[in-house]
C-alpha positions in Angstrom: 22.6 -2.2 0.7 22.3 -5.3 3.7 18.9 -4.9 4.4 17.6 -6.5 1.7 19.9 -9.9 1.9 17.9 -11.1 4.6 14.7 -12.8 4.5 11.8 -11.2 2.8 9.3 -11.2 5.6 12.5 -10.4 8.6 11.5 -7.1 10.6 14.1 -5.6 13.3 13.8 -7.0 16.6 12.6 -3.5 17.9 10.5 -4.0 16.0 6.7 -5.4 17.5 4.0 -6.8 16.4 0.7 -5.6 18.6 -2.7 -5.3 17.5 -5.1 -1.8 17.9 -8.4 -1.8 17.9 -9.8 1.1 16.2 -13.6 2.3 15.6 -14.1 -0.7 13.5 -11.1 -3.2 13.2 -8.7 -3.9 14.6 -5.1 -3.7 13.1 -2.6 -5.7 13.1 0.9 -2.9 13.5 4.3 -4.0 12.9 6.1 -0.9 15.4 9.1 -0.2 16.9 12.3 2.1 16.0 12.9 5.9 17.7 12.8 8.7 16.1 11.0 11.1 13.2 8.0 8.3 12.1 7.6 6.3 8.8 4.0 4.9 8.0 4.4 2.0 5.1 1.2 1.2 3.6 0.4 -2.2 1.7 -1.9 -2.8 -1.1 -3.2 -6.3 -2.9 -1.9 -9.3 -3.2 1.1 -7.9 -0.6 0.7 -7.3 3.0 1.9 -5.3 6.0 5.1 -8.0 5.6 6.4 -6.6 2.2 8.1 -3.0 3.8 10.6 -5.4 6.0 13.6 -4.6 3.5 12.8 -0.8 4.2 12.0 -1.2 7.7 15.1 -2.4 8.6 17.0 0.5 6.2 14.8 2.8 9.0 14.4 1.8 11.8 17.5 2.6 13.6 16.8 6.6 12.7 12.6 6.4 12.5 10.0 5.1 14.5 8.6 2.6 11.6 4.5 1.7 11.6 3.7 -0.9 9.3 0.1 -1.9 9.8 -2.1 -4.5 7.8 -5.2 -2.8 6.2 -8.8 -3.9 8.0 -9.0 -7.1 6.3 -6.2 -8.1 5.4 -3.0 -9.6 6.4 -4.1 -10.4 10.2 -6.2 -7.6 10.9 -9.9 -8.3 11.7 -12.4 -8.7 8.9 -15.4 -6.0 9.3 -18.3 -6.5 7.4 -17.9 -2.8 6.0 -15.3 0.2 5.7 -13.7 -0.8 3.2 -13.8 2.7 1.7 -10.4 4.0 1.4 -11.3 7.1 4.0 -12.8 5.4 6.4 -9.3 2.9 6.3 -7.5 6.4 6.3 -10.0 6.6 9.8 -8.8 3.2 11.3 -4.6 4.4 10.3 -5.3 8.0 12.3 -6.5 5.9 15.4 -3.6 3.3 15.3 -1.0 6.4 14.8 -2.9 8.1 17.9 -2.8 4.8 20.0 1.2 4.7 19.3 1.5 8.6 21.1 2.7 9.5 16.8 1.3 13.1 15.2 3.0 13.6 12.7 4.5 11.0 10.1 5.8 10.7 6.7 4.1 8.0 4.4 5.4 5.1 2.0 2.4 4.1 -0.2 2.4 1.0 -2.3 -1.3 -0.4 -4.6 -4.3 0.0 -2.6 -2.2 1.3 0.2 -1.6 5.0 -2.4 -5.5 5.2 -2.2 -5.4 4.7 2.3 -2.6 7.7 1.7 -4.5 10.2 -0.2 -7.6 10.0 2.2 -5.3 10.5 5.3 -3.4 12.7 3.4 -6.2 14.9 2.4 -8.0 14.4 5.9 -5.3 15.2 7.8 -2.6 17.1 6.0 -0.7 18.1 9.2 -0.1 14.9 10.1 2.1 14.1 6.9 5.7 15.4 6.8 6.6 13.6 3.5 5.0 11.1 1.2 6.8 8.3 -1.0 3.6 7.1 -2.9 4.5 3.9 -5.4 3.0 2.9 -8.9 -1.3 2.7 -8.7 -3.8 5.3 -9.4 -5.9 7.1 -7.2 -10.0 6.5 -7.9 -11.5 9.5 -9.5 -8.3 11.4 -9.9 -6.6 11.9 -13.4 -6.7 9.5 -16.0 -9.0 7.1 -13.5 -11.5 6.2 -16.2 -8.5 5.4 -19.0 -7.4 2.8 -16.2 -10.6 1.1 -15.3 -10.5 0.4 -19.4 -6.9 -1.3 -18.7 -8.0 -5.0 -19.9 -4.7 -5.3 -17.1 -7.3 -4.5 -14.8 -9.9 -6.1 -14.8 -9.9 -7.7 -11.4 -11.4 -4.2 -10.2 -14.6 -4.8 -11.4 -14.5 -8.9 -10.6 -17.6 -9.3 -8.3 -21.0 -10.8 -8.3 -22.6 -13.9 -6.2 -20.0 -16.5 -7.3 -16.5 -14.6 -6.8 -15.3 -16.7 -3.9 -16.4 -19.5 -5.3 -14.4 -19.3 -8.1 -11.5 -18.6 -6.2 -11.9 -20.0 -2.7 -9.3 -23.3 -2.6 -7.9 -21.4 -5.9 -5.9 -18.4 -4.0 -2.5 -19.5 -5.2 -3.7 -19.4 -9.0 -5.3 -16.6 -8.9 -2.4 -14.6 -6.9 -0.2 -16.3 -9.3 -1.9 -14.4 -12.3 -0.9 -10.9 -10.8 2.6 -11.2 -9.7 3.0 -13.0 -13.1 1.4 -10.7 -15.3 2.4 -7.6 -13.5 6.0 -8.0 -13.1 8.4 -7.8 -15.3 9.9 -11.0 -14.3 7.9 -13.4 -13.2 11.2 -15.3 -11.0 11.7 -12.4 -8.8 9.1 -13.3 -6.7 10.5 -16.4 -5.7 8.4 -19.7 -4.3 9.0 -18.5 -0.8 7.1 -15.1 -1.3 4.1 -16.9 -3.5 3.7 -19.2 -0.6 3.7 -16.9 2.3 1.1 -15.0 0.8 -1.4 -17.2 -0.8 -1.5 -18.6 2.7 -2.6 -15.4 3.9 -5.0 -14.8 1.2 -6.6 -18.5 2.1 -7.3 -17.5 5.7 -11.3 -17.3 5.9 -12.2 -14.5 5.1 -9.5 -13.2 3.3 -10.7 -13.0 -0.4 -13.5 -12.1 1.0 -12.3 -8.6 2.2 -10.0 -8.2 -0.4 -12.8 -8.1 -3.5 -14.2 -5.2 -0.8 -11.6 -2.9 -1.4 -12.1 -3.1 -4.6 -15.9 -3.0 -4.5 -15.6 0.3 -2.5 -13.4 1.8 -5.9 -16.7 3.8 -6.9 -17.3 5.0 -3.4 -14.0 6.3 -3.6 -14.3 8.1 -7.0 -16.8 10.2 -5.7 -14.7 10.9 -1.9 -11.1 11.7 -4.3 -13.2 14.2 -6.7 -14.6 16.3 -3.3 -11.2 16.0 -1.9 -9.8 17.4 -4.2 -11.9 20.0 -5.2 -11.0 21.8 -1.9 -7.4 21.7 -3.2 -3.8 20.5 -3.3 -1.2 18.5 -0.6 1.1 21.2 0.0 4.1 18.6 1.4 6.7 17.0 -1.0 5.5 13.8 -2.3 7.7 11.2 -4.1 6.3 9.8 -6.8 7.4 6.3 -7.9 6.6 4.2 -10.9 8.1 1.0 -12.0 9.4 1.4 -15.9 7.0 -2.3 -16.6 4.2 -0.3 -15.5 3.2 3.5 -14.5 6.8 5.0 -14.8 6.5 9.0 -14.5 2.7 8.5 -14.8 2.6 8.4 -11.6 3.8 11.5 -11.1 1.5 13.5 -13.7 -1.8 11.1 -11.1 -0.4 12.7 -8.5 -0.3 16.4 -9.5 -3.9 16.9 -9.7 -3.8 16.3 -6.4 -0.1 17.9 -5.4 1.6 20.9 -5.5 5.8 19.4 -4.9 5.7 16.4 -6.9 8.9 15.1 -7.8 8.7 11.9 -10.1 10.9 9.0 -9.9 11.1 5.5 -12.0 12.1 2.0 -10.6 14.1 0.1 -13.5 13.5 -3.3 -14.6 11.0 -3.9 -12.4 7.0 -4.3 -12.6 3.9 -3.0 -10.5 5.6 -5.1 -7.2 8.7 -3.4 -6.3 9.1 -4.2 -3.1 9.9 -7.8 -4.3 11.3 -7.4 -7.5 13.8 -4.4 -7.0 13.8 -4.2 -2.8 17.0 -2.7 -2.6 16.3 0.3 -5.6 13.0 1.3 -4.3 14.0 0.8 -0.9 16.7 3.1 -1.4 14.7 5.8 -3.4 12.0 5.8 -0.2 15.0 6.0 2.4 16.6 8.9 0.3 13.4 10.6 -0.2 12.6 10.4 3.1 15.9 11.9 4.9 16.1 14.7 3.0 
């Protein structure tokens, strides 16, 4: 697939960046193309830039929408609203401003959590969903995930965490890219420098920590959502073979009825950096069905 051979953050010329105000934030969005919409949501350690290879593959047949989540990337940094229920409202309002009703979802990491909150609040707006390699707070084996030493950062909070990380953002982020990947060399120096610069912007790490601090509220919200019934849109649950594997599908079956399992091979958690061609192909194939 030629899309992956270009620079990792090179979006197609038809995809333009703009800032869209929602009720609680200003969201930086890349949007363009024609056809049925696909909305791609990133997670921690990335921004919407991670989706550039997928956008290049989708844009000829789809309207591509790629936001930075509130407080992350080039979006604004409000004091609150980092629970995923509120961030789903950001996504809804962005789509409203773009005059998009229904969309396919593609999500990764914290994007999965925002994606679930969006899909469960606006099920009529989600045609299908590709959910990639991260659990949902409060759902299924969530408590087991909290005991996993690899996710110690879920509870890395307190009065000194920002002071400890300030000026050392690259060191902090390297830990995730190195330990949660199958081959750290796949996340090259250009990628690391790009994201480290974004996360070193004033206030950026504070907002990133707030994403994790909201997990307790997210768990409560998700359990209330799940009690009302399961999602019925088709879902492709992708796990990396060095990470969540088919556990992603097991997790999603707690909240959805039509779940297909998939595994990205030779990859850790950072599938778009480690295996962009394979991951993009899986996304494109599922969206096209």
